[in-house]
ZALO-366110 format. One record per atom (N, C-alpha, C, O, CB): x, y, z. Coordinates in steps of 0.2 Angstrom, whole numbers, plus 2048, in hexadecimal, padded with zeros to 3 digits. Glycine has a CB too. Layout:
XYZ ...
This chain:
8CDEE2B99 8D2EE6B9C 8D0EEEB9C 8D1EF1BA1 8D9EE6B98 8CCEF0B97 8CAEF7B97 8C5EF8B9D 8C5EFEBA0 8C7EF9B90 8C1EF3B9E 8BCEF4BA3 8BFEF5BAA 8BDEF9BAE 8B7EEEBA3 8C4EF0BAB 8C8EF1BB1 8CBEF7BB2 8CBEFABB8 8CDEEBBB2 8CEEF9BAD 8D2F00BAD 8CDF06BAF 8CFF0ABB3 8D6F01BA7 8C7F05BAB 8C2F0BBAD 8C0F0BBB4 8BFF10BB7 8BCF0ABA8 8BFF05BB7 8BDF04BBE 8C2F06BC2 8C1F09BC8 8BBEFDBBF 8C9F06BC1 8CEF08BC5 8D0F0FBC4 8D3F13BC8 8D4F04BC3 8CDF12BBE 8CEF19BBD 8D4F1BBBA 8D7F20BBB 8CDF1DBC3 8D7F16BB6 8DDF17BB3 8DCF15BAB 8D7F12BA9 8E3F12BB6 8E1F17BA7 8E1F15BA0 8E2F0EB9F 8E6F0BBA3 8E6F1AB9C 8DFF0BB9A 8E0F04B98 8E7F03B97 8EAEFDB98 8DCF02B92 8EBF07B93 8F2F06B92 8F6F06B98 8FBF02B98 8F4F0CB8D 8F5F0AB9D 8F8F09BA3 8F7F02BA6 8FCEFFBA9 8F6F0FBA8 8F1F00BA7 8F0EF9BA9 8F4EF4BA5 8F6EEFBA8 8E8EF8BA9 8F4EF5B9F 8F7EF0B9A 8FEEF0B9C 901EEAB9C 8F6EF2B93 902EF6B9D 909EF6B9E 90AEF3BA5 90FEEFBA6 90BEFDB9E 906EF4BAA 907EF1BB1 906EEABB0 90AEE6BB4 901EF4BB6 902EE7BAC 901EE0BAC 907EDDBA8 909ED8BAB 8FAEDFBA8 909EE0BA3 90FEDDBA0 915EDDBA5 919ED8BA5 911EE1B9A 916EE2BA8 91BEE3BAD 91BEDDBB2 920EDABB4 91CEEABB1 915EDCBB5 914ED7BBA 915ED0BB7 919ECCBBA 90DED7BBC 913ECFBB1 915EC9BAD 91DEC8BAD 91FEC2BAE 912EC8BA6 920ECDBAB 927ECCBAA 92BECBBB1 92FEC7BB1 92AED3BA7 928ECEBB6 92BECDBBD 92AEC6BBF 92EEC3BC3 928ED2BC2 924EC3BBE 922EBCBC0 927EB7BBC 929EB2BBF 91BEBBBBE 929EB9BB6 92DEB4BB2 934EB5BB4 938EB0BB3 92CEB6BAB 936EBABB8 93DEBBBBA 93FEB6BC0 93AEB4BC4 93FEC2BBC 945EB3BC0 946EAFBC6 947EB3BCC 948EB9BCC 94DEABBC4 947EB0BD2 947EB4BD8 94DEB9BD9 94DEBEBDB 947EAFBDE 953EB6BD6 959EBBBD7 958EC1BD2 95AEC6BD4 95FEB7BD4 955EC0BCC 954EC5BC8 94FECABCB 950ED0BCA 952EC3BC1 94AEC7BCE 945ECCBD1 948ED0BD6 946ED6BD7 93FEC7BD3 94CECDBDB 94FED1BE0 953ED6BDD 953EDCBE0 953ECCBE5 957ED4BD8 95BED9BD5 957EDFBD2 959EE5BD3 960ED6BD0 952EDDBCF 94EEE2BCC 94BEE7BD1 94BEEDBD0 948EDFBC8 948EE4BD7 946EE8BDC 94BEEDBDF 94AEF3BE0 943EE4BE2 951EEABE0 957EEEBE3 959EF4BDE 95AEFABE0 95DEEABE4 959EF3BD8 95AEF8BD3 955EFDBD2 957F03BD1 95CEF5BCC 94FEFBBD3 949F00BD3 94AF05BD9 949F0BBD8 943EFDBD2 94BF02BDF 94CF05BE5 952F0ABE4 951F10BE6 94DF01BEB 957F08BE2 95DF0CBE1 95CF12BDC 95EF17BDD 963F08BDE 958F10BD6 956F15BD1 952F1BBD5 953F21BD3 953F12BCC 94DF19BD9 949F1EBDC 94DF22BE0 94CF28BE1 943F1ABE0 952F1FBE4 956F23BE9 95AF28BE5 95BF2EBE7 95AF1EBED 95DF26BDF 961F2ABDB 95DF30BD8 960F35BD8 965F26BD6 957F2EBD6 953F34BD4 951F39BD9 951F3FBD8 94CF31BD1 950F37BDF 94FF3BBE5 955F3FBE6 954F45BE7 94DF37BEB 95BF3CBE6 961F40BE7 962F45BE2 964F4BBE3 967F3BBE8 961F43BDC 962F48BD6 95DF4EBD7 95FF53BD6 960F44BD0 957F4DBD9 952F52BDA 955F57BDF 954F5DBDF 94BF50BDC 958F54BE5 95AF58BEA 960F5DBE8 961F62BE9 95CF54BF0 965F59BE4 96BF5DBE1 969F62BDC 96CF68BDC 96FF58BDE 964F61BD8 961F66BD4 95EF6CBD7 95FF72BD5 95CF63BCF 95AF6BBDD 958F70BE1 95DF74BE4 95DF7ABE4 953F6DBE6 962F71BE7 968F74BEA 96CF78BE5 96EF7EBE6 96CF6FBED 96DF76BDF 970F79BDA 96CF7FBD8 96FF85BD7 971F75BD4 966F7FBD7 962F85BD5 962F8ABDB 962F90BD9 95AF83BD4 962F88BE1 962F8CBE7 968F90BE7 968F96BE7 961F88BED 96EF8CBE6 975F90BE7 976F94BE0 97AF99BE1 97AF8BBE7 973F92BDB 974F96BD5 970F9DBD6 973FA2BD3 971F93BCE 96BF9DBD9 967FA3BDA 96AFA7BE0 969FADBE0 960FA2BDC 96EFA4BE4 971FA8BEA 979FA7BE9 97CFA8BEE 96FFA5BF0 97CFA7BE3 983FA6BE2 987FABBE5 98CFAABE8 984FA5BDB 985FB2BE4 989FB7BE6 989FB8BED 98EFB9BF0 986FBEBE3 984FB6BF1 984FB6BF8 988FB1BFB 98CFB2BFF 97CFB5BFA 988FABBF8 98CFA6BFA 994FA7BF9 998FA6BFE 98BF9FBF6 996FAABF4 99DFACBF3 99FFB1BF8 9A4FB1BFA 99EFAFBEB 99BFB6BF9 99CFBBBFE 99DFB8C05 9A2FBAC08 997FC1BFE 999FB4C07 999FB1C0D 99FFACC0E 9A2FACC13 993FACC0F 9A1FA9C08 9A7FA4C08 9ADFA8C09 9B2FA6C0D 9A7FA0C02 9AEFAEC06 9B4FB2C06 9B5FB4C0E 9BAFB5C10 9B3FB8C02 9AFFB6C11 9AFFB9C18 9B2FB3C1C 9B5FB4C21 9A9FBCC1A 9B0FADC1B 9B1FA8C1F 9B8FA4C1E 9BAFA0C21 9ACFA2C1F 9BBFA7C18 9C2FA4C16 9C1F9EC12 9C6F9BC10 9C6FA2C1C 9BBF9CC0F 9BAF97C0B 9BBF99C04 9B8F9EC02 9B3F93C0C 9C0F96C00 9C1F99BF9 9BBF98BF4 9BBF9ABEF 9C7F95BF6 
């Protein structure tokens, strides 16, 4: 396994974990595998959404006083 990992340019531990994950997924029944894929996709989407919200939060935290002034002018509380 170490030779294969070296040929791929990755750590042997990474290849071992990938192999174990593939073995677990093979042993899952089709319904479990489909659910696992759906949950992984949903998890990736939620992580992306979280990154966007964190960036927006940081942006508005840096421009908070400007936002409040603009909001008052437009009648937004």
